[in-house]
N, C-alpha and C positions, 0 to 999 in steps of 0.2 A: 761774722758773728761767731760767738762761742757755741760750743755744742749744747750747753745747758739752755741757752736762749732759743735755739732751734726747737728743742723738745717742748718748751713751754708755749711756743707760738701755735695758735689754733687758727685754722683757716676760717674765713668768714662763712657763716651759715652752718658750721659744724659744731656739734657739742663735744666736749671732752668727756668721754665716758670710759671709765676704767673697767676692766673685766672684774667680775665678782670673785672674791676669794672663797675658799671652801668654808671658812668661818662665817662669812656673810650669807652664803647659801644655806647653811644649817640654821642660822638665826632667822632667815626669811621663812624657811620651811616650818620651823616651830611657831613662828608668829601666825602663819596661815592656819596651821592645825589648831592652835588655841582660839583663833578668831572663829573658825567654823564650829568648834565645840561650844564656845560661849553662845554664839548665835542660835545654834540648834537647841541648847538647853533652855535658853530664854524663851523660845517659841513654845516649848512644851510646858514650861512653868506658868506662862501667862494664862492658860486656860484652867488653872486649878486654884483652889484656895491656898492660903499660906501654909496651913498645917499639912495638907496633902503634899504640897510641893516640897516641904522640908523632909517629910517622911520618904518621899520618892528619892530625893537627893541622897539621903542617908543610905538607903538600900543600894542605890547605884554605886556610891563611893565605896561602901563596904564590900560590894561584890568585886570591884576592881582592885581593891587594896591588896588582897592576897596575891593577885597576879603581879601587881607592881612591886611588892616586896620580893617575890620570886625572881622578877626581872633584875632587881638590884643585887640579889645574891648571884645571879648568873654573870652580871657585869663585873662584880667583885672577883669572881672566879677567873674570868677572862683577864682582868687586870693582873691578877696573881700570876697567871701563866705568861703573859707578855713581860711582866717584870722579871720573872725567873729567867726567861730567855735573854733579856737585856743584861741582867747581872752576869749570867753565864758568859755572854760574849765579851763583856768588859773584863771578867776574870781571866778568860783565856787569852785575851790580848795583852794582859799584864798591866792594866791600868791600876793606879793606886787608890782611886776613889770608888771602889766597888761597894764599900760599906755605906757610903753616902747615897749611892744610886739604889742600893737594896732597901735602905730605910725609907727612901722617898716612895718607891713603888709599893712596897709591902705596907707602908703606913697608909697610903691612899686606899689600898685594898681593904685593910682592916677597918678603916674609918667608914667606908661604904657599907660593909657588912654590919658594923655596930649601929650605924644610923638606921638601916633597914630593920634590925631587930628591935631597937628602941621605939621606932615609929609603930611597928606591929604591936608591941606590948602596950604602948600608950593609947593607941586608938582602938584596938580590938580586944585588949586584955581586960 
């Protein structure tokens, strides 16, 4: 048998389970967090009238919104620092595509900061 056929062959009674990649682990963690948050907020809202529930949701969201935008600013700053290090490494090694890498890293950093500012102005302004 060829090597490829041996790898595909599964012993009877055993499942073919691949180890999770970091991307899948992060996706599962976010899904778990979102599920817990949705379930806990649904339990609290069920005991109230519609107007009180909406008012409570508004106050909770506006309370977390400043923290969320500050977190987006912090992530943008970290992206800027990581991008600066990556561009500096490419520049020192003599690569020709440093401008392409710099525009990609700093463009993503600026986009994140602009999105945080626009969301803050739109929802809280």
